[in-house]
gemmi code that builds the backbone of each chain (N, CA, C; Angstrom):
import gemmi

chains = {
    "A": [
        ("MET", (89.782, 99.054, 122.693), (89.407, 98.285, 121.486), (90.655, 97.727, 120.808)),
        ("ASP", (90.630, 96.441, 120.486), (91.805, 95.905, 119.802), (91.705, 96.203, 118.304)),
        ("THR", (92.737, 95.818, 117.566), (92.828, 96.218, 116.160), (92.250, 95.183, 115.204)),
        ("ASN", (91.770, 94.079, 115.745), (91.252, 93.038, 114.852), (90.029, 93.522, 114.088)),
        ("GLY", (90.037, 93.282, 112.786), (88.913, 93.680, 111.968), (88.620, 92.637, 110.912)),
        ("GLN", (87.393, 92.632, 110.472), (87.024, 91.738, 109.372), (86.712, 92.599, 108.152)),
        ("HIS", (87.192, 92.145, 107.018), (87.048, 92.897, 105.776), (86.532, 91.933, 104.719)),
        ("LEU", (85.294, 92.141, 104.296), (84.746, 91.310, 103.227), (84.969, 92.023, 101.894)),
        ("VAL", (85.621, 91.313, 100.998), (85.964, 91.815, 99.658), (85.116, 91.031, 98.665)),
        ("ILE", (84.241, 91.737, 97.962), (83.261, 91.052, 97.119), (83.329, 91.551, 95.688)),
        ("ASP", (83.523, 90.639, 94.762), (83.380, 90.939, 93.340), (82.084, 90.284, 92.882)),
        ("ALA", (81.163, 91.080, 92.356), (79.848, 90.574, 91.944), (79.692, 90.713, 90.435)),
        ("PHE", (79.398, 89.592, 89.789), (79.348, 89.554, 88.326), (77.915, 89.337, 87.819)),
        ("ASP", (77.684, 89.862, 86.620), (76.416, 89.640, 85.924), (75.226, 90.133, 86.749)),
        ("CYS", (75.377, 91.345, 87.295), (74.300, 91.967, 88.081), (73.315, 92.662, 87.143)),
        ("GLN", (72.203, 93.103, 87.713), (71.199, 93.851, 86.971), (71.746, 95.254, 86.684)),
        ("LYS", (71.853, 95.599, 85.408), (72.599, 96.808, 85.035), (71.950, 98.101, 85.511)),
        ("GLU", (70.607, 98.162, 85.491), (69.943, 99.407, 85.890), (70.203, 99.713, 87.370)),
        ("ILE", (70.199, 98.678, 88.193), (70.457, 98.901, 89.623), (71.879, 99.417, 89.823)),
        ("LEU", (72.814, 98.834, 89.080), (74.216, 99.249, 89.234), (74.438, 100.695, 88.822)),
        ("ASN", (73.516, 101.236, 88.047), (73.692, 102.614, 87.574), (72.843, 103.612, 88.357)),
        ("ASN", (72.182, 103.132, 89.401), (71.278, 103.981, 90.176), (71.936, 104.336, 91.520)),
        ("ALA", (72.630, 105.478, 91.543), (73.392, 105.871, 92.736), (72.474, 106.005, 93.949)),
        ("ALA", (71.291, 106.583, 93.741), (70.378, 106.807, 94.869), (69.932, 105.478, 95.475)),
        ("GLU", (69.608, 104.518, 94.605), (69.152, 103.220, 95.108), (70.290, 102.472, 95.812)),
        ("LEU", (71.490, 102.563, 95.254), (72.637, 101.896, 95.885), (72.905, 102.502, 97.265)),
        ("GLU", (72.790, 103.824, 97.366), (73.027, 104.465, 98.666), (71.984, 104.011, 99.682)),
        ("VAL", (70.720, 103.897, 99.252), (69.675, 103.403, 100.155), (69.992, 101.982, 100.612)),
        ("MET", (70.416, 101.128, 99.678), (70.717, 99.730, 100.002), (71.857, 99.620, 101.008)),
        ("LEU", (72.933, 100.360, 100.752), (74.099, 100.264, 101.648), (73.801, 100.897, 103.010)),
        ("THR", (73.060, 102.001, 102.983), (72.713, 102.655, 104.246), (71.841, 101.736, 105.102)),
        ("LYS", (70.898, 101.064, 104.448), (70.035, 100.123, 105.170), (70.869, 98.997, 105.800)),
        ("ALA", (71.831, 98.492, 105.038), (72.680, 97.410, 105.554), (73.454, 97.876, 106.787)),
        ("ILE", (74.003, 99.085, 106.700), (74.784, 99.626, 107.817), (73.904, 99.776, 109.059)),
        ("LYS", (72.690, 100.250, 108.855), (71.787, 100.438, 110.000), (71.358, 99.093, 110.585)),
        ("GLN", (71.132, 98.108, 109.692), (70.787, 96.757, 110.164), (71.885, 96.205, 111.073)),
        ("LEU", (73.119, 96.547, 110.727), (74.266, 96.042, 111.485), (74.546, 96.887, 112.727)),
        ("GLY", (73.719, 97.922, 112.936), (73.878, 98.757, 114.125), (75.096, 99.648, 114.079)),
        ("MET", (75.560, 99.945, 112.877), (76.759, 100.775, 112.744), (76.371, 102.237, 112.534)),
        ("GLU", (77.266, 103.121, 112.940), (77.021, 104.562, 112.848), (77.679, 105.128, 111.596)),
        ("ILE", (76.914, 105.868, 110.811), (77.451, 106.472, 109.584), (78.100, 107.818, 109.903)),
        ("LEU", (79.343, 107.998, 109.464), (80.063, 109.255, 109.675), (80.006, 110.141, 108.432)),
        ("SER", (80.008, 109.514, 107.265), (79.977, 110.267, 106.007), (79.456, 109.341, 104.921)),
        ("SER", (78.857, 109.927, 103.900), (78.344, 109.120, 102.800), (78.424, 109.955, 101.535)),
        ("HIS", (79.059, 109.406, 100.506), (79.156, 110.144, 99.254), (79.045, 109.178, 98.075)),
        ("PHE", (78.052, 109.426, 97.220), (77.843, 108.603, 96.032), (77.955, 109.498, 94.803)),
        ("HIS", (78.615, 108.986, 93.794), (78.868, 109.777, 92.585), (78.478, 108.958, 91.355)),
        ("SER", (77.728, 109.585, 90.458), (77.374, 108.934, 89.191), (78.301, 109.421, 88.091)),
        ("PHE", (78.855, 108.494, 87.340), (79.716, 108.847, 86.220), (78.898, 108.951, 84.934)),
        ("THR", (79.426, 109.682, 83.984), (78.851, 109.761, 82.644), (79.738, 108.972, 81.693)),
        ("PRO", (79.223, 108.054, 80.893), (77.802, 107.788, 80.683), (77.208, 106.807, 81.690)),
        ("GLN", (78.034, 106.158, 82.510), (77.482, 105.172, 83.445), (78.489, 104.864, 84.536)),
        ("GLY", (78.017, 104.203, 85.565), (78.888, 103.805, 86.671), (78.672, 104.651, 87.902)),
        ("VAL", (78.842, 104.023, 89.045), (78.651, 104.694, 90.323), (79.814, 104.342, 91.239)),
        ("THR", (80.240, 105.329, 92.023), (81.214, 105.058, 93.079), (80.611, 105.597, 94.366)),
        ("GLY", (80.607, 104.778, 95.396), (80.043, 105.192, 96.674), (80.928, 104.764, 97.823)),
        ("VAL", (81.198, 105.687, 98.741), (81.976, 105.342, 99.937), (81.239, 105.897, 101.157)),
        ("ILE", (81.083, 105.046, 102.149), (80.444, 105.443, 103.400), (81.432, 105.178, 104.529)),
        ("GLY", (81.808, 106.247, 105.232), (82.642, 106.080, 106.420), (81.747, 105.719, 107.582)),
        ("ILE", (82.114, 104.684, 108.321), (81.316, 104.275, 109.481), (82.216, 104.288, 110.713)),
        ("SER", (81.581, 104.283, 111.880), (82.375, 104.407, 113.101), (83.321, 103.222, 113.272)),
        ("THR", (82.999, 102.114, 112.632), (83.875, 100.945, 112.734), (84.634, 100.677, 111.435)),
        ("SER", (84.757, 101.634, 110.563), (85.616, 101.630, 109.374), (84.893, 102.100, 108.099)),
        ("HIS", (84.620, 101.232, 107.105), (83.965, 101.764, 105.904), (83.269, 100.680, 105.088)),
        ("ILE", (82.358, 101.142, 104.244), (81.757, 100.289, 103.223), (81.863, 101.049, 101.910)),
        ("SER", (82.131, 100.337, 100.833), (82.271, 101.012, 99.536), (81.694, 100.147, 98.430)),
        ("ILE", (81.282, 100.833, 97.360), (80.823, 100.115, 96.171), (81.274, 100.881, 94.932)),
        ("HIS", (81.723, 100.139, 93.945), (82.101, 100.718, 92.659), (81.473, 99.835, 91.586)),
        ("THR", (80.765, 100.458, 90.653), (80.020, 99.645, 89.674), (80.384, 99.972, 88.233)),
        ("TRP", (80.323, 98.966, 87.404), (80.518, 99.057, 85.965), (79.253, 98.456, 85.313)),
        ("PRO", (78.184, 99.241, 85.219), (76.911, 98.685, 84.714), (77.056, 98.027, 83.348)),
        ("GLU", (77.919, 98.607, 82.499), (78.074, 98.050, 81.144), (78.624, 96.638, 81.160)),
        ("HIS", (79.268, 96.262, 82.267), (79.792, 94.899, 82.395), (79.011, 94.088, 83.437)),
        ("GLY", (78.002, 94.702, 84.042), (77.236, 94.003, 85.081), (78.062, 93.698, 86.319)),
        ("TYR", (79.127, 94.474, 86.515), (80.085, 94.183, 87.588), (80.034, 95.218, 88.701)),
        ("ALA", (80.139, 94.742, 89.942), (80.251, 95.636, 91.097), (81.304, 95.106, 92.053)),
        ("ALA", (82.077, 96.031, 92.606), (83.072, 95.706, 93.638), (82.559, 96.286, 94.947)),
        ("LEU", (82.366, 95.429, 95.922), (81.764, 95.825, 97.198), (82.716, 95.441, 98.327)),
        ("ASP", (82.956, 96.372, 99.247), (83.824, 96.098, 100.404), (83.122, 96.536, 101.677)),
        ("LEU", (83.237, 95.719, 102.712), (82.849, 96.167, 104.039), (83.948, 95.769, 105.002)),
        ("TYR", (84.522, 96.775, 105.612), (85.593, 96.560, 106.584), (85.089, 97.088, 107.915)),
        ("THR", (85.109, 96.245, 108.937), (84.625, 96.669, 110.251), (85.461, 96.043, 111.348)),
        ("CYS", (85.669, 96.818, 112.401), (86.371, 96.269, 113.556), (85.382, 95.659, 114.547)),
        ("GLY", (84.114, 95.613, 114.188), (83.137, 94.929, 115.028), (83.199, 93.419, 114.822)),
        ("ASN", (82.492, 92.700, 115.664), (82.563, 91.231, 115.628), (81.328, 90.561, 115.051)),
        ("GLN", (80.302, 91.340, 114.727), (79.060, 90.701, 114.322), (79.181, 90.046, 112.950)),
        ("ASP", (78.196, 89.222, 112.630), (78.166, 88.539, 111.337), (77.667, 89.528, 110.280)),
        ("ILE", (78.565, 89.976, 109.422), (78.204, 91.012, 108.446), (77.742, 90.419, 107.114)),
        ("TRP", (77.918, 89.116, 106.952), (77.605, 88.498, 105.657), (76.117, 88.595, 105.277)),
        ("PRO", (75.157, 88.351, 106.209), (73.748, 88.410, 105.789), (73.363, 89.752, 105.177)),
        ("ALA", (73.841, 90.849, 105.759), (73.483, 92.175, 105.225), (74.080, 92.379, 103.836)),
        ("LEU", (75.289, 91.855, 103.636), (75.914, 92.003, 102.318), (75.251, 91.085, 101.297)),
        ("GLU", (74.863, 89.905, 101.755), (74.184, 88.971, 100.854), (72.869, 89.575, 100.357)),
        ("GLU", (72.206, 90.336, 101.232), (70.951, 90.990, 100.846), (71.216, 92.013, 99.733)),
        ("ILE", (72.319, 92.728, 99.838), (72.685, 93.696, 98.790), (72.938, 92.968, 97.470)),
        ("LEU", (73.666, 91.861, 97.545), (73.985, 91.105, 96.328), (72.715, 90.539, 95.686)),
        ("THR", (71.799, 90.120, 96.523), (70.534, 89.596, 96.004), (69.756, 90.702, 95.304)),
        ("LYS", (69.725, 91.902, 95.906), (69.028, 93.033, 95.286), (69.685, 93.437, 93.970)),
        ("MET", (70.991, 93.303, 93.898), (71.697, 93.642, 92.656), (71.563, 92.525, 91.622)),
        ("GLN", (70.922, 91.421, 92.054), (70.701, 90.262, 91.178), (72.007, 89.700, 90.629)),
        ("ALA", (73.013, 89.657, 91.516), (74.313, 89.096, 91.121), (74.167, 87.612, 90.802)),
        ("LYS", (74.658, 87.229, 89.633), (74.575, 85.814, 89.236), (75.756, 85.018, 89.784)),
        ("ARG", (76.888, 85.650, 89.858), (78.086, 84.973, 90.366), (78.847, 85.962, 91.254)),
        ("THR", (79.438, 85.421, 92.312), (80.196, 86.290, 93.210), (81.499, 85.618, 93.618)),
        ("ALA", (82.479, 86.439, 93.897), (83.701, 85.979, 94.552), (83.793, 86.778, 95.838)),
        ("VAL", (83.683, 86.085, 96.950), (83.642, 86.754, 98.249), (84.789, 86.240, 99.110)),
        ("PHE", (85.590, 87.151, 99.581), (86.715, 86.751, 100.424), (86.728, 87.577, 101.694)),
        ("GLU", (87.166, 86.953, 102.753), (87.241, 87.621, 104.040), (88.707, 87.805, 104.406)),
        ("LEU", (89.070, 89.025, 104.712), (90.428, 89.303, 105.168), (90.382, 89.623, 106.657)),
        ("ASN", (91.235, 88.981, 107.416), (91.377, 89.365, 108.821), (92.437, 90.442, 108.909)),
        ("ARG", (92.030, 91.619, 109.350), (92.956, 92.751, 109.403), (93.468, 92.966, 110.831)),
        ("GLY", (94.648, 93.542, 110.909), (95.137, 94.041, 112.188), (95.688, 93.001, 113.138)),
        ("ASP", (95.870, 91.799, 112.662), (96.403, 90.739, 113.513), (97.733, 90.290, 112.936)),
        ("GLU", (98.799, 90.723, 113.605), (100.131, 90.493, 113.045), (100.541, 89.026, 113.066)),
        ("SER", (99.804, 88.213, 113.815), (100.163, 86.788, 113.848), (99.836, 86.096, 112.530)),
        ("HIS", (99.011, 86.746, 111.722), (98.696, 86.172, 110.414), (99.756, 86.586, 109.409)),
        ("THR", (100.373, 85.618, 108.770), (101.354, 85.956, 107.750), (100.663, 86.363, 106.464)),
        ("LYS", (99.405, 86.000, 106.335), (98.591, 86.505, 105.233), (97.135, 86.531, 105.689)),
        ("PRO", (96.298, 87.321, 105.023), (94.892, 87.359, 105.428), (94.245, 85.989, 105.312)),
        ("ILE", (93.366, 85.721, 106.250), (92.567, 84.507, 106.146), (91.552, 84.717, 105.028)),
        ("MET", (91.398, 83.734, 104.168), (90.485, 83.884, 103.049), (89.422, 82.814, 103.143)),
        ("ARG", (88.206, 83.262, 103.203), (87.092, 82.335, 103.363), (86.155, 82.564, 102.197)),
        ("LYS", (85.925, 81.530, 101.430), (85.057, 81.644, 100.261), (83.617, 81.516, 100.718)),
        ("LEU", (82.794, 82.470, 100.337), (81.381, 82.438, 100.705), (80.552, 82.433, 99.437)),
        ("ASN", (79.419, 81.834, 99.506), (78.542, 81.778, 98.339), (77.162, 82.277, 98.692)),
        ("LEU", (76.506, 82.880, 97.722), (75.138, 83.329, 97.926), (74.238, 82.137, 98.213)),
        ("SER", (73.340, 82.293, 99.186), (72.412, 81.208, 99.517), (71.573, 80.825, 98.310)),
        ("SER", (71.287, 81.831, 97.473), (70.401, 81.596, 96.332), (71.118, 80.943, 95.158)),
        ("ASN", (72.449, 80.860, 95.242), (73.204, 80.264, 94.109), (73.229, 78.733, 94.199)),
    ],
    "B": [
        ("MET", (85.979, 100.979, 79.463), (86.889, 100.613, 80.546), (86.556, 99.206, 81.058)),
        ("ASP", (87.565, 98.367, 81.193), (87.266, 97.033, 81.717), (87.198, 97.099, 83.249)),
        ("THR", (86.868, 95.957, 83.839), (86.599, 95.960, 85.280), (87.828, 95.602, 86.113)),
        ("ASN", (88.953, 95.336, 85.464), (90.124, 94.945, 86.231), (90.594, 96.086, 87.140)),
        ("GLY", (90.855, 95.736, 88.373), (91.333, 96.740, 89.323), (92.382, 96.149, 90.232)),
        ("GLN", (93.217, 97.011, 90.746), (94.197, 96.566, 91.729), (93.826, 97.187, 93.075)),
        ("HIS", (93.925, 96.368, 94.095), (93.525, 96.779, 95.440), (94.661, 96.408, 96.377)),
        ("LEU", (95.336, 97.433, 96.908), (96.390, 97.164, 97.885), (95.795, 97.265, 99.283)),
        ("VAL", (95.966, 96.193, 100.038), (95.446, 96.071, 101.404), (96.653, 96.082, 102.335)),
        ("ILE", (96.734, 97.095, 103.189), (97.942, 97.283, 103.987), (97.601, 97.349, 105.463)),
        ("ASP", (98.248, 96.494, 106.247), (98.203, 96.598, 107.701), (99.571, 97.106, 108.138)),
        ("ALA", (99.590, 98.247, 108.825), (100.855, 98.861, 109.245), (100.946, 98.851, 110.767)),
        ("PHE", (102.029, 98.267, 111.263), (102.181, 98.087, 112.717), (103.301, 98.959, 113.277)),
        ("ASP", (103.137, 99.295, 114.560), (104.168, 100.037, 115.307), (104.509, 101.362, 114.610)),
        ("CYS", (103.462, 102.093, 114.238), (103.639, 103.414, 113.619), (103.805, 104.474, 114.716)),
        ("GLN", (104.163, 105.687, 114.267), (104.296, 106.828, 115.185), (102.883, 107.254, 115.624)),
        ("LYS", (102.638, 107.208, 116.916), (101.263, 107.364, 117.412), (100.671, 108.741, 117.150)),
        ("GLU", (101.492, 109.792, 117.270), (100.955, 111.152, 117.082), (100.455, 111.342, 115.651)),
        ("ILE", (101.195, 110.823, 114.698), (100.769, 110.962, 113.290), (99.439, 110.238, 113.078)),
        ("LEU", (99.326, 109.052, 113.672), (98.090, 108.265, 113.491), (96.873, 108.963, 114.093)),
        ("ASN", (97.119, 109.897, 115.001), (95.990, 110.576, 115.655), (95.722, 111.960, 115.062)),
        ("ASN", (96.445, 112.308, 113.996), (96.332, 113.643, 113.409), (95.553, 113.564, 112.084)),
        ("ALA", (94.250, 113.756, 112.193), (93.384, 113.596, 111.014), (93.785, 114.545, 109.891)),
        ("ALA", (94.126, 115.784, 110.254), (94.477, 116.775, 109.227), (95.731, 116.345, 108.464)),
        ("GLU", (96.723, 115.867, 109.207), (97.972, 115.453, 108.554), (97.751, 114.208, 107.689)),
        ("LEU", (96.954, 113.287, 108.188), (96.678, 112.080, 107.390), (95.947, 112.451, 106.097)),
        ("GLU", (95.017, 113.404, 106.189), (94.283, 113.815, 104.981), (95.242, 114.463, 103.972)),
        ("VAL", (96.169, 115.274, 104.460), (97.168, 115.891, 103.574), (98.016, 114.805, 102.898)),
        ("MET", (98.444, 113.812, 103.683), (99.295, 112.745, 103.139), (98.566, 111.939, 102.057)),
        ("LEU", (97.321, 111.573, 102.357), (96.590, 110.740, 101.385), (96.208, 111.550, 100.145)),
        ("THR", (95.852, 112.809, 100.361), (95.499, 113.669, 99.229), (96.708, 113.858, 98.314)),
        ("LYS", (97.877, 114.048, 98.925), (99.101, 114.217, 98.139), (99.373, 112.957, 97.304)),
        ("ALA", (99.185, 111.802, 97.930), (99.421, 110.543, 97.212), (98.492, 110.420, 96.011)),
        ("ILE", (97.225, 110.770, 96.223), (96.230, 110.674, 95.156), (96.609, 111.600, 93.993)),
        ("LYS", (97.046, 112.803, 94.343), (97.425, 113.764, 93.300), (98.683, 113.317, 92.574)),
        ("GLN", (99.635, 112.747, 93.310), (100.850, 112.210, 92.683), (100.493, 111.147, 91.646)),
        ("LEU", (99.454, 110.389, 91.956), (99.047, 109.296, 91.055), (98.148, 109.805, 89.921)),
        ("GLY", (97.872, 111.107, 89.938), (97.071, 111.691, 88.867), (95.610, 111.322, 88.936)),
        ("MET", (95.145, 110.985, 90.142), (93.750, 110.584, 90.316), (92.910, 111.782, 90.739)),
        ("GLU", (91.632, 111.715, 90.402), (90.706, 112.801, 90.716), (89.934, 112.484, 91.986)),
        ("ILE", (89.919, 113.431, 92.927), (89.194, 113.241, 94.183), (87.732, 113.649, 94.005)),
        ("LEU", (86.825, 112.748, 94.405), (85.390, 113.029, 94.323), (84.830, 113.468, 95.674)),
        ("SER", (85.381, 112.902, 96.729), (84.908, 113.236, 98.077), (86.010, 112.892, 99.055)),
        ("SER", (86.033, 113.579, 100.181), (87.046, 113.301, 101.201), (86.443, 113.587, 102.562)),
        ("HIS", (86.530, 112.616, 103.449), (85.994, 112.828, 104.788), (86.866, 112.138, 105.821)),
        ("PHE", (87.359, 112.937, 106.758), (88.191, 112.403, 107.836), (87.515, 112.718, 109.164)),
        ("HIS", (87.547, 111.755, 110.057), (86.864, 111.897, 111.346), (87.822, 111.499, 112.464)),
        ("SER", (87.896, 112.339, 113.492), (88.699, 112.024, 114.681), (87.795, 111.472, 115.770)),
        ("PHE", (88.212, 110.360, 116.348), (87.452, 109.776, 117.449), (87.986, 110.278, 118.794)),
        ("THR", (87.137, 110.225, 119.803), (87.533, 110.529, 121.169), (87.627, 109.216, 121.925)),
        ("PRO", (88.697, 108.901, 122.633), (89.844, 109.770, 122.887), (90.898, 109.750, 121.783)),
        ("GLN", (90.803, 108.836, 120.850), (91.844, 108.752, 119.827), (91.358, 107.941, 118.634)),
        ("GLY", (92.112, 108.042, 117.550), (91.770, 107.265, 116.363), (91.188, 108.138, 115.270)),
        ("VAL", (91.476, 107.763, 114.040), (91.010, 108.515, 112.877), (90.457, 107.538, 111.854)),
        ("THR", (89.386, 107.939, 111.195), (88.896, 107.185, 110.050), (88.783, 108.168, 108.889)),
        ("GLY", (89.350, 107.782, 107.748), (89.305, 108.659, 106.592), (88.995, 107.875, 105.331)),
        ("VAL", (88.068, 108.382, 104.538), (87.744, 107.746, 103.260), (87.716, 108.822, 102.176)),
        ("ILE", (88.406, 108.541, 101.089), (88.435, 109.445, 99.944), (87.921, 108.681, 98.733)),
        ("GLY", (86.829, 109.176, 98.171), (86.331, 108.601, 96.925), (87.115, 109.211, 95.770)),
        ("ILE", (87.617, 108.387, 94.885), (88.366, 108.891, 93.730), (87.691, 108.382, 92.461)),
        ("SER", (88.026, 109.020, 91.345), (87.337, 108.672, 90.105), (87.617, 107.217, 89.712)),
        ("THR", (88.713, 106.665, 90.215), (89.034, 105.267, 89.895), (88.819, 104.340, 91.096)),
        ("SER", (88.079, 104.737, 92.076), (87.598, 103.914, 93.197), (87.788, 104.597, 94.555)),
        ("HIS", (88.683, 104.104, 95.452), (88.789, 104.773, 96.755), (90.113, 104.491, 97.448)),
        ("ILE", (90.403, 105.368, 98.404), (91.511, 105.146, 99.334), (90.941, 105.364, 100.726)),
        ("SER", (91.376, 104.563, 101.690), (90.860, 104.704, 103.048), (91.955, 104.441, 104.054)),
        ("ILE", (91.785, 105.041, 105.224), (92.703, 104.761, 106.335), (91.904, 104.740, 107.630)),
        ("HIS", (92.243, 103.796, 108.483), (91.643, 103.702, 109.810), (92.788, 103.469, 110.786)),
        ("THR", (92.840, 104.273, 111.843), (93.993, 104.183, 112.740), (93.607, 103.911, 114.187)),
        ("TRP", (94.474, 103.209, 114.867), (94.368, 102.917, 116.293), (95.679, 103.408, 116.927)),
        ("PRO", (95.785, 104.704, 117.218), (97.061, 105.235, 117.719), (97.560, 104.515, 118.967)),
        ("GLU", (96.623, 104.120, 119.823), (97.038, 103.473, 121.082), (97.751, 102.154, 120.838)),
        ("HIS", (97.538, 101.577, 119.666), (98.223, 100.331, 119.297), (99.267, 100.555, 118.202)),
        ("GLY", (99.432, 101.795, 117.741), (100.391, 102.084, 116.668), (99.998, 101.431, 115.358)),
        ("TYR", (98.699, 101.148, 115.197), (98.239, 100.373, 114.033), (97.401, 101.229, 113.086)),
        ("ALA", (97.629, 101.011, 111.785), (96.802, 101.656, 110.761), (96.452, 100.649, 109.681)),
        ("ALA", (95.214, 100.727, 109.214), (94.754, 99.911, 108.080), (94.551, 100.847, 106.898)),
        ("LEU", (95.280, 100.583, 105.823), (95.279, 101.465, 104.662), (94.882, 100.655, 103.427)),
        ("ASP", (93.964, 101.192, 102.640), (93.533, 100.520, 101.404), (93.572, 101.498, 100.250)),
        ("LEU", (94.050, 101.040, 99.112), (93.885, 101.817, 97.882), (93.407, 100.858, 96.804)),
        ("TYR", (92.227, 101.144, 96.302), (91.637, 100.334, 95.236), (91.480, 101.243, 94.032)),
        ("THR", (92.036, 100.838, 92.914), (91.945, 101.661, 91.704), (91.797, 100.783, 90.473)),
        ("CYS", (91.019, 101.261, 89.535), (90.905, 100.533, 88.276), (91.951, 101.039, 87.269)),
        ("GLY", (92.833, 101.917, 87.709), (93.934, 102.347, 86.846), (95.054, 101.313, 86.840)),
        ("ASN", (95.997, 101.506, 85.945), (97.071, 100.520, 85.767), (98.422, 100.948, 86.334)),
        ("GLN", (98.500, 102.169, 86.816), (99.818, 102.649, 87.220), (100.332, 101.953, 88.472)),
        ("ASP", (101.622, 102.123, 88.742), (102.238, 101.532, 89.921), (101.880, 102.398, 91.129)),
        ("ILE", (101.004, 101.880, 91.983), (100.527, 102.678, 93.109), (101.355, 102.459, 94.373)),
        ("TRP", (102.235, 101.479, 94.332), (102.990, 101.151, 95.542), (103.897, 102.282, 96.027)),
        ("PRO", (104.653, 102.985, 95.153), (105.548, 104.039, 95.671), (104.811, 105.107, 96.482)),
        ("ALA", (103.640, 105.518, 96.036), (102.894, 106.558, 96.764), (102.440, 106.039, 98.124)),
        ("LEU", (102.066, 104.765, 98.173), (101.638, 104.200, 99.454), (102.836, 103.978, 100.380)),
        ("GLU", (103.948, 103.581, 99.781), (105.154, 103.378, 100.589), (105.567, 104.701, 101.243)),
        ("GLU", (105.375, 105.808, 100.522), (105.713, 107.119, 101.088), (104.840, 107.413, 102.312)),
        ("ILE", (103.568, 107.048, 102.226), (102.675, 107.237, 103.383), (103.149, 106.402, 104.570)),
        ("LEU", (103.506, 105.149, 104.303), (103.961, 104.263, 105.381), (105.247, 104.771, 106.014)),
        ("THR", (106.114, 105.322, 105.176), (107.365, 105.878, 105.702), (107.072, 107.076, 106.600)),
        ("LYS", (106.135, 107.936, 106.175), (105.772, 109.095, 106.992), (105.117, 108.673, 108.311)),
        ("MET", (104.387, 107.591, 108.267), (103.756, 107.093, 109.502), (104.761, 106.343, 110.357)),
        ("GLN", (105.982, 106.189, 109.841), (107.068, 105.493, 110.545), (106.674, 104.064, 110.921)),
        ("ALA", (106.004, 103.406, 109.990), (105.612, 102.006, 110.218), (106.857, 101.135, 110.345)),
        ("LYS", (106.899, 100.340, 111.406), (108.057, 99.460, 111.610), (107.871, 98.128, 110.890)),
        ("ARG", (106.628, 97.692, 110.827), (106.339, 96.425, 110.153), (105.051, 96.589, 109.361)),
        ("THR", (104.997, 95.933, 108.210), (103.789, 96.038, 107.392), (103.425, 94.671, 106.813)),
        ("ALA", (102.152, 94.504, 106.588), (101.666, 93.363, 105.802), (100.921, 93.979, 104.621)),
        ("VAL", (101.441, 93.764, 103.434), (100.888, 94.406, 102.241), (100.470, 93.326, 101.256)),
        ("PHE", (99.233, 93.369, 100.852), (98.746, 92.374, 99.900), (98.029, 93.069, 98.762)),
        ("GLU", (98.152, 92.477, 97.611), (97.510, 93.033, 96.424), (96.394, 92.089, 95.981)),
        ("LEU", (95.222, 92.644, 95.825), (94.102, 91.853, 95.327), (93.802, 92.289, 93.902)),
        ("ASN", (93.677, 91.356, 93.016), (93.207, 91.676, 91.671), (91.700, 91.558, 91.661)),
        ("ARG", (91.041, 92.688, 91.421), (89.580, 92.708, 91.476), (89.001, 92.665, 90.067)),
        ("GLY", (87.779, 92.148, 89.980), (87.006, 92.268, 88.756), (87.377, 91.318, 87.637)),
        ("ASP", (88.216, 90.354, 87.933), (88.616, 89.397, 86.889), (88.127, 88.016, 87.314)),
        ("GLU", (87.066, 87.568, 86.664), (86.415, 86.335, 87.108), (87.266, 85.092, 86.843)),
        ("SER", (88.315, 85.242, 86.044), (89.160, 84.071, 85.773), (89.991, 83.701, 87.000)),
        ("HIS", (90.083, 84.619, 87.949), (90.812, 84.308, 89.181), (89.875, 83.625, 90.161)),
        ("THR", (90.260, 82.456, 90.619), (89.435, 81.779, 91.603), (89.651, 82.397, 92.977)),
        ("LYS", (90.745, 83.107, 93.133), (90.946, 83.885, 94.351), (91.849, 85.057, 94.010)),
        ("PRO", (91.825, 86.094, 94.853), (92.671, 87.249, 94.562), (94.141, 86.851, 94.500)),
        ("ILE", (94.850, 87.494, 93.617), (96.296, 87.320, 93.593), (96.870, 88.057, 94.791)),
        ("MET", (97.771, 87.416, 95.498), (98.319, 88.047, 96.678), (99.823, 88.196, 96.515)),
        ("ARG", (100.267, 89.410, 96.613), (101.683, 89.696, 96.393), (102.196, 90.392, 97.650)),
        ("LYS", (103.179, 89.791, 98.270), (103.721, 90.371, 99.497), (104.736, 91.440, 99.118)),
        ("LEU", (104.573, 92.630, 99.668), (105.490, 93.727, 99.391), (106.123, 94.173, 100.700)),
        ("ASN", (107.310, 94.678, 100.625), (107.990, 95.149, 101.821), (108.480, 96.573, 101.622)),
        ("LEU", (108.514, 97.317, 102.701), (109.035, 98.671, 102.645), (110.507, 98.643, 102.260)),
        ("SER", (110.893, 99.558, 101.391), (112.300, 99.639, 100.979), (113.204, 99.874, 102.179)),
        ("SER", (112.669, 100.620, 103.162), (113.488, 100.987, 104.314), (113.590, 99.872, 105.343)),
        ("ASN", (112.793, 98.820, 105.185), (112.831, 97.714, 106.159), (113.968, 96.746, 105.838)),
    ],
}
model = gemmi.Model(1)
for chain_id, residues in chains.items():
    chain = gemmi.Chain(chain_id)
    for i, (resn, *xyz) in enumerate(residues, 1):
        res = gemmi.Residue()
        res.name, res.seqid = resn, gemmi.SeqId(i, " ")
        for name, pos in zip(("N", "CA", "C"), xyz):
            atom = gemmi.Atom()
            atom.name, atom.element = name, gemmi.Element(name[0])
            atom.pos, atom.b_iso = gemmi.Position(*pos), 0.0
            res.add_atom(atom)
        chain.add_residue(res)
    model.add_chain(chain)
structure = gemmi.Structure()
structure.add_model(model)
structure.setup_entities()
């Protein structure tokens, strides 16, 4: 296996606050996305903060997916890094749609390829926007 | 707490292969870095692949740190995302030095600030390089 990986870095703004504060629902959403992508889950840990906020990290056989939320600001930071080649954007877009994100900043980093002097950055937009 | 976060994205090349394949040692190194930075660990999971390779994700109260290694290529992908303000580079540089990384690509993403049309990218170099 070579070292090339794709890493989607997503900042999601103005999301539905109750969803961002529901650790169980977020874990179901991310787990579903991982399974849709045919990836194997190695570990999964979601933590709810007091008075609000969730942090979740899932180790997968091809790297990791993570989410950190600030319900009071309607903000979520979502990352999926995988050394697989499949199109991971549809599964992530589904998560963003469920979180009712109004605005997103989505960037793709190409990891593990030394020929790149900097990560390739590709701006993606929600189909519904 | 505001949503601003710093995310260091590190690709480390030509590292010492035995270290990259030692899940226990990598967990000790990353845990030490987290404690040096005064961060609280919420979860930690490291997995060794057959025949080689390690994936490790640590959830912290201010987001996460992760490492994925390809010992056969001397390559490691290291991420630290935190909503704290402290200088996280020295602790990460110590990890890279221990992994004996010969070359690195280090980029900093500013997360959670919608005024940025794209992440701020700051190239950092190992002091020893």
